C-alpha positions, 0 to 999 in steps of 0.5 A, a space after each residue: 532479464 530486465 530490472 526496473 526500479 522506480 518510486 511513488 511519492 505522495 502525501 496522505 491525510 490524517 487518520 486511517 485512510 486509503 489511497 489507490 496507487 494502482 495507476 501509478 504502479 501500472 505506469 511504472 510497469 508500462 515504462 519498464 517494458 517488461 512483458 512477463 515477470 513480477 512487480 515487487 512493491 514495498 513501503 519503507 515505513 513503520 506506520 503504513 501498509 499496502 493492501 490489495 483489495 476492492 476500492 469500494 468506499 463502503 468496503 474501505 469504511 468497513 476496513 477502517 471501522 474494523 481497524 479502529 475497533 481492533 486497536 483503540 486510539 484511546 488505550 494505554 500504550 508504553 510507546 509515547 506517540 503513535 503506538 496504535 499506528 505501529 500496531 495496526 501497521 504490524 497487522 498488515 503488510 508493507 509489500 506485495 508481489 504481483 505478476 506481470 502478464 503481457 506487459 500489465 499487472 495481473 490483478 483480478 477484476 476488483 483488485 486495486 493496490 491501496 496504500 493504508 495510512 494509519 498515522 494520526 497526522 498527514 505524512 509524506 510517503 514513498 512506495 518503492 516499485 521493482 519490476 523484474 522480467 523479460 
């Protein structure tokens, strides 16, 4: 069994925003030379998340609007700085497992791996990727 570890580094823009990291994860899978197995992706951050969904501008706008309506930026929170960011992030997930078939991510036709930024200011981010298999 082979285990390959790598990370993706990037900077985000402020507010709720989305960054497609599919190609970066796919490149790590290709470098690993794993033909059959799994890819585990993890965001070691308390105010960001990873989703797998369609990378469509209108859909991502709908998701952003929904999250903004669900968790008000103007509400009263005991956490002093960025409570809405933590709350939104807790509703999403920091990790996913994706099968690897024939050396490629086994994503559906319309699926992309998307980083969801929820901080009100730009941040330096990291996503950890572990590929396990044969």
